[in-house]
C-alpha positions as CSV (number, residue, x, y, z in Angstrom):
1,S,16.0,11.5,3.5
2,S,19.4,10.3,4.8
3,A,19.4,7.3,2.4
4,L,18.7,9.6,-0.5
5,D,21.2,12.2,0.6
6,A,23.9,9.5,0.7
7,R,23.1,8.8,-3.0
8,G,23.4,12.5,-3.9
9,V,19.7,13.1,-4.2
10,A,18.5,16.4,-2.8
11,C,15.3,16.2,-0.7
12,A,12.6,18.6,0.2
13,A,9.6,18.0,2.4
14,A,6.2,19.0,1.1
15,N,4.0,20.9,3.6
16,F,0.3,20.0,3.7
17,D,-2.5,19.3,6.1
18,V,-3.0,15.5,6.3
19,A,-6.6,16.0,7.3
20,T,-7.5,17.8,4.1
21,V,-5.4,15.9,1.5
22,G,-7.4,15.7,-1.7
23,F,-6.6,16.0,-5.4
24,E,-6.4,19.8,-5.3
25,A,-4.5,19.9,-2.0
26,A,-1.9,17.4,-3.1
27,S,-1.3,19.2,-6.4
28,A,-1.0,22.5,-4.5
29,A,1.5,21.0,-2.1
30,L,3.6,19.6,-5.0
31,A,3.4,22.9,-6.9
32,A,4.6,24.8,-3.8
33,T,7.5,22.4,-3.4
34,V,8.5,22.8,-7.0
35,E,8.3,26.6,-6.8
36,A,10.5,26.6,-3.7
37,T,13.1,24.0,-4.7
38,G,13.0,23.6,-8.5
39,A,11.9,20.7,-10.7
40,V,11.5,17.2,-9.1
41,D,11.9,13.8,-10.6
42,A,10.9,11.6,-7.7
43,I,8.2,11.6,-4.9
44,V,8.0,9.6,-1.7
45,V,4.6,9.4,-0.1
46,A,4.8,8.2,3.5
47,L,1.6,9.2,5.3
48,A,1.0,7.9,8.8
49,G,-1.9,5.5,9.3
50,S,-4.7,6.1,11.8
51,P,-4.4,4.3,15.2
52,A,-6.3,1.1,15.1
53,E,-9.8,1.5,16.6
54,R,-10.1,-1.9,18.0
55,G,-12.6,-1.2,20.7
56,S,-13.6,-4.3,22.7
57,G,-14.4,-6.4,19.7
58,T,-12.7,-9.5,18.4
59,G,-12.5,-11.3,15.1
60,W,-14.6,-9.5,12.4
61,E,-15.4,-6.6,14.7
62,Q,-11.7,-5.9,15.1
63,V,-11.0,-6.2,11.4
64,L,-13.8,-3.7,10.6
65,G,-12.6,-1.4,13.4
66,E,-9.1,-1.4,11.9
67,H,-10.6,-0.2,8.5
68,T,-12.0,3.0,10.1
69,G,-11.0,5.9,7.8
70,I,-9.6,3.8,5.0
71,V,-11.7,5.6,2.3
72,E,-10.0,8.9,3.2
73,Q,-6.6,7.2,3.4
74,I,-6.9,5.6,-0.1
75,Y,-8.2,8.9,-1.4
76,A,-5.0,10.7,0.0
77,D,-2.7,8.1,-1.6
78,A,-4.6,8.4,-4.9
79,A,-4.4,12.2,-4.8
80,W,-0.6,12.1,-4.6
81,A,-0.4,9.7,-7.5
82,R,-2.7,12.0,-9.5
83,A,-0.6,15.0,-8.6
84,A,2.6,13.2,-9.8
85,A,0.9,12.2,-13.0
86,D,-0.4,15.7,-13.7
87,Y,3.0,17.3,-13.0
88,S,4.7,14.8,-15.2
89,A,2.2,15.4,-18.1
90,Q,2.6,19.2,-17.8
91,T,6.4,19.2,-17.7
92,E,7.1,16.0,-19.7
93,T,9.3,14.9,-16.8
94,P,9.7,11.2,-15.9
95,I,8.7,10.7,-12.2
96,R,9.4,7.8,-9.9
97,L,6.7,7.6,-7.2
98,V,7.2,5.5,-4.0
99,T,4.2,5.1,-1.6
100,L,5.1,3.6,1.8
101,T,2.0,2.5,3.7
102,D,1.6,2.1,7.4
103,A,0.3,-1.5,7.3
104,M,0.3,-2.6,11.0
105,T,-3.4,-3.3,10.9
106,A,-5.8,-5.2,8.6
107,G,-7.0,-1.8,7.3
108,G,-3.4,-0.7,6.6
109,R,-2.8,-3.8,4.6
110,S,-6.0,-3.2,2.6
111,R,-4.8,0.3,2.0
112,A,-1.4,-0.9,0.8
113,Q,-3.2,-3.4,-1.6
114,A,-5.3,-0.6,-3.0
115,S,-2.2,1.5,-3.6
116,A,-0.7,-1.3,-5.5
117,Q,-3.8,-1.6,-7.6
118,H,-3.5,2.1,-8.5
119,A,0.2,1.7,-9.3
120,R,-0.4,-1.2,-11.8
121,A,-1.7,1.2,-14.4
122,A,0.9,3.9,-13.9
123,R,3.4,3.1,-16.7
124,G,0.9,2.1,-19.3
125,A,-1.4,5.1,-18.6
126,T,1.4,7.7,-18.8
127,D,3.5,6.6,-21.7
128,D,6.0,5.1,-19.2
129,R,6.6,8.5,-17.6
130,I,5.4,7.4,-14.1
131,V,7.1,4.5,-12.5
132,A,5.1,3.8,-9.3
133,F,6.2,1.6,-6.4
134,T,4.2,0.8,-3.4
135,A,5.3,-1.0,-0.2
136,S,3.3,-2.4,2.7
137,I,5.3,-1.4,5.9
138,E,4.5,-4.1,8.5
139,T,6.9,-3.3,11.3
140,L,7.1,-0.7,14.1
141,N,10.7,-1.7,15.0
142,A,12.7,1.5,15.2
143,G,15.7,-0.4,14.0
144,S,14.0,-1.2,10.7
145,A,13.6,2.5,9.8
146,R,17.1,2.7,8.2
147,S,16.4,-0.5,6.2
148,I,13.1,0.8,5.0
149,G,14.8,4.1,4.0
150,E,17.4,2.2,2.0
151,F,14.7,0.1,0.4
152,A,12.8,3.3,-0.8
153,A,16.0,4.9,-2.0
154,H,16.9,1.8,-3.9
155,L,13.5,1.8,-5.6
156,L,14.0,5.4,-6.6
157,C,17.6,5.3,-7.8
158,S,18.3,1.9,-9.2
159,P,18.0,1.3,-13.0
160,E,17.0,-2.3,-12.2
161,T,13.7,-1.5,-10.3
162,P,11.2,-0.2,-12.9
163,P,9.9,-3.8,-13.6
164,L,8.7,-3.8,-10.0
165,S,6.3,-0.9,-10.7
166,G,2.8,-1.9,-9.6
167,A,4.0,-5.0,-7.6
168,E,2.8,-5.6,-4.1
169,L,6.0,-5.0,-2.1
170,V,6.2,-5.7,1.6
171,A,8.8,-4.7,4.3
172,S,8.8,-6.2,7.7
173,A,11.3,-6.8,10.5
174,G,14.4,-8.3,8.9
175,F,13.2,-8.7,5.3
176,V,11.6,-7.2,2.2
177,G,9.7,-9.2,-0.3
178,L,7.2,-9.5,-3.1
179,R,3.6,-10.5,-2.3
180,S,1.6,-12.4,-4.8
181,H,-1.8,-11.0,-5.9
182,P,-4.6,-12.5,-3.9
183,R,-6.9,-15.0,-5.5
184,V,-10.6,-15.5,-4.6
185,G,-11.1,-18.8,-2.8
186,T,-14.8,-18.3,-2.2
187,S,-17.5,-15.9,-3.3
188,V,-20.8,-15.2,-1.6
189,I,-23.6,-13.5,-3.6
190,F,-26.8,-12.1,-2.3
191,D,-29.5,-9.7,-3.5
192,G,-29.9,-6.2,-2.1
193,S,-27.9,-4.0,0.2
194,A,-29.0,-5.5,3.5
195,V,-26.7,-8.1,5.1
196,P,-28.6,-11.4,5.2
197,A,-29.1,-13.2,8.4
198,W,-27.5,-16.3,7.1
199,L,-24.2,-14.7,6.2
200,D,-22.4,-15.4,9.5
201,D,-23.3,-19.1,9.5
202,T,-22.2,-19.3,5.8
203,L,-18.8,-17.7,6.5
204,E,-18.3,-20.0,9.5
205,S,-19.1,-23.1,7.4
206,I,-16.7,-21.9,4.7
207,V,-13.9,-21.4,7.2
208,G,-14.7,-24.7,8.9
209,A,-14.7,-26.6,5.6
210,R,-11.3,-25.1,4.7
211,G,-9.9,-26.1,8.1
212,A,-11.2,-29.7,7.6
213,L,-9.6,-29.9,4.2
214,S,-6.3,-28.7,5.6
215,G,-6.5,-31.3,8.4
216,N,-7.2,-34.0,5.8
217,A,-4.2,-32.9,3.8
218,D,-2.0,-33.1,6.9
219,R,-3.2,-36.6,7.7
220,R,-2.6,-37.7,4.2
221,E,1.0,-36.4,4.4
222,D,1.5,-38.2,7.8
223,K,0.2,-41.5,6.3
224,A,2.6,-41.1,3.3
225,D,5.5,-40.5,5.7
226,D,4.6,-43.7,7.6
């Protein structure tokens, strides 16, 4: 808010119950804000992530634990994007939407990636009315809060930023950047909904093979240097 205030942008907080955010709740919260403050032309969504439920597991168990609740979190982000799009269509108002995702866990990073996937279609699906940015926030450093605020305000206010709509942006301690879209390195296909008994061994062999290939590449580079 302070970063936007410094740019002459008036801010208002939308009041809603995070636990019940859905399409109707997000639209109602946005409508109530508009009724109280007047028309809006930008929305910042910065919902807190759930604490990581690590338990006592490690490796894959920890990764799965950190994805607890991700369906509801993605649903909430999508609800705000839909509310922005509906409002823009009804009023023919261009909207800039910035979604800042708490991405300190594997689940948070997956959520941020899903938000970027949603944002990719924003401009083309709305006749260029919605410019949607999404950033994966990967720091708990209190000193980074000001920088992240400036980053969000820059995305909202600069005439240079619309080409970044739908990009996978990331902000961490000391830097902001652009993350490339992930590419599939290996695919595993099996029939049915049950997890096959051979899956763990297969994944382990895939990871081991990649490690061996990496080691071979390192040895080749050492030999070339010699």
